[in-house]
C-alpha positions in Angstrom: -9.1 -19.9 12.2 -10.9 -16.7 11.2 -8.2 -14.5 12.7 -5.6 -16.3 10.6 -7.7 -16.0 7.4 -8.3 -12.3 8.0 -4.6 -11.7 8.6 -3.6 -13.6 5.5 -6.2 -11.7 3.4 -4.9 -8.3 4.7 -1.3 -9.2 3.9 -2.1 -10.7 0.5 -4.3 -7.7 -0.5 -1.6 -5.2 0.6 1.2 -7.0 -1.3 -1.0 -7.5 -4.4 -2.2 -3.9 -4.2 -5.9 -4.8 -4.5 -7.9 -1.6 -4.9 -10.4 -1.2 -2.0 -9.1 -4.1 -0.1 -5.6 -3.0 0.9 -4.7 -1.5 4.2 -2.3 0.9 2.5 -4.4 4.1 2.1 -4.0 7.9 2.3 -4.5 8.1 6.0 -1.7 5.5 6.6 0.6 7.4 4.3 0.0 10.6 6.3 0.9 8.8 9.5 4.0 7.4 7.9 5.2 11.0 7.3 4.6 11.8 10.9 5.8 8.7 12.7 8.2 6.7 10.5 9.9 9.3 8.3 10.3 7.1 5.3 10.6 9.5 2.4 9.9 6.9 -0.3 6.5 6.1 1.2 5.3 9.7 1.9 2.5 11.3 -0.2 3.7 13.5 -3.0 1.9 16.7 -3.9 1.4 17.2 -7.6 -0.3 20.0 -9.7 -3.4 21.6 -8.2 -2.7 20.3 -4.7 -3.6 16.7 -5.4 -1.9 14.0 -3.5 -0.3 11.0 -5.2 0.6 7.8 -3.3 3.8 6.5 -4.7 4.1 2.7 -5.3 5.3 0.9 -2.2 8.4 -1.2 -2.5 6.6 -4.1 -0.7 3.9 -4.4 -3.4 4.4 -6.6 -6.4 5.0 -5.5 -10.0 2.6 -6.7 -12.7 5.0 -9.5 -13.8 5.3 -10.7 -10.2 1.5 -10.7 -9.8 1.1 -12.7 -13.0 3.7 -15.3 -11.9 1.9 -15.8 -8.6 -1.5 -16.2 -10.2 
């Protein structure tokens, strides 16, 4: 039962893009560049060498989040 709850929490938090709870972080995005080669999910370097994580296509938009809640 606890494994199922933890699994559901992880999926839900990733899809809803909950800050601090999602499994989609900078380390994962660095691994995606190395292993998966998905250009739309790779980190993007912006001014002053800062890294930006683009919005993932599997996370919901604001309207979708509101309709679920």
